[in-house]
C-alpha positions as CSV (number, residue, x, y, z in Angstrom):
1,M,16.2,21.0,15.7
2,P,13.8,18.1,15.1
3,L,15.2,14.7,15.8
4,F,13.1,13.0,13.1
5,R,12.1,14.6,9.9
6,K,10.9,13.5,6.5
7,K,13.6,12.7,4.0
8,T,13.5,14.4,0.7
9,A,14.4,12.8,-2.6
10,V,17.5,14.7,-3.6
11,G,19.2,14.0,-6.9
12,R,16.8,11.2,-7.9
13,A,15.3,12.8,-11.0
14,A,17.4,10.8,-13.4
15,Y,18.7,7.3,-14.0
16,D,20.9,5.8,-16.7
17,R,18.3,4.5,-19.2
18,K,21.0,2.6,-21.2
19,K,22.1,0.5,-18.2
20,K,19.0,0.3,-15.9
21,T,15.3,-0.4,-16.4
22,P,12.5,0.5,-13.9
23,A,11.0,-2.5,-12.2
24,I,8.8,-3.5,-9.2
25,R,9.8,-6.4,-7.0
26,A,6.9,-8.0,-5.2
27,S,6.9,-10.6,-2.5
28,I,4.9,-13.7,-3.0
29,C,4.4,-14.3,0.7
30,T,3.6,-10.8,2.1
31,G,2.6,-8.9,-1.1
32,E,5.0,-6.1,-0.3
33,K,6.1,-4.1,-3.4
34,V,9.3,-2.2,-3.8
35,A,10.0,0.1,-6.8
36,G,13.5,0.5,-8.1
37,F,15.8,-0.1,-11.0
38,R,17.1,-3.4,-12.4
39,D,20.6,-3.5,-14.0
40,K,20.4,-4.8,-17.6
41,E,23.7,-6.5,-17.5
42,T,23.8,-8.1,-14.0
43,G,20.1,-8.3,-13.1
44,S,20.8,-6.7,-9.7
45,F,18.0,-4.7,-8.2
46,E,18.4,-1.2,-6.6
47,E,15.5,-0.5,-4.2
48,I,14.3,3.1,-4.3
49,M,10.9,3.2,-2.5
50,L,8.2,1.1,-0.9
51,I,4.9,1.0,-2.8
52,R,2.0,1.0,-0.5
53,S,-0.7,2.4,-2.8
54,E,-1.2,3.7,-6.3
55,K,-0.3,7.1,-5.0
56,D,3.2,5.9,-4.2
57,L,3.5,4.3,-7.7
58,A,2.4,7.6,-9.3
59,L,5.0,9.5,-7.2
60,F,7.8,7.1,-8.4
61,R,6.7,7.5,-12.0
62,E,6.7,11.3,-11.6
63,Q,10.1,11.5,-9.8
64,F,11.9,9.6,-12.5
65,R,9.7,10.6,-15.5
66,I,8.6,7.0,-16.3
67,E,5.9,6.7,-19.0
68,E,6.2,3.1,-20.0
69,E,4.7,0.1,-18.2
70,I,6.8,-1.1,-15.2
71,P,7.3,-4.8,-15.1
72,V,6.8,-6.7,-11.8
73,F,9.0,-9.6,-10.8
74,Y,8.9,-11.9,-7.9
């Protein structure tokens, strides 16, 4: 039994499009980017995955079937 193994994205194929919108939060200081969903009512941000490259962003778009432009906020 391996002690450390790669986590798989289980049950992440959908999100409530009426209540949440996809967004990327970027740090001004470090440039780190995190993809997730922003609640339309409260503005709270739910982190889903770290974006290190365009490949990670493409994976995020593919997992959640996102076609539109994803806004970036700081």
